[in-house]
C-alpha positions, 0 to 999 in steps of 0.5 A: 177542407183538407187540413194538416190531418185530414190529407186523404192521401196520407189517410189513405196509405196509412190505412193500406199499411195497417191492413197489409199489417193485418193480412200478416197476422193470424185472422179468422176467414169472415176478418181476414175477406174483411180486410182484404175487401177493405185494403182493396177499397183502399187501393182504389180511393188512392189510385182516384186522388190527385197526385199532389205533393203535400205541402211543406209542415209548417214550423212553430216559432 
């Protein structure tokens, strides 16, 4: 069961941001191809996740 730190949608979104940033840097051919493949996989994963709003953050008292 996902918790506040393992929300699959958030993880996929963060991975997409990371891979997108990496592609803006100089990479060798093999690394670029790998990052592009990972980016496609994360976008596909995100598209398959239910579009459910994240719960409100918990407030510590």
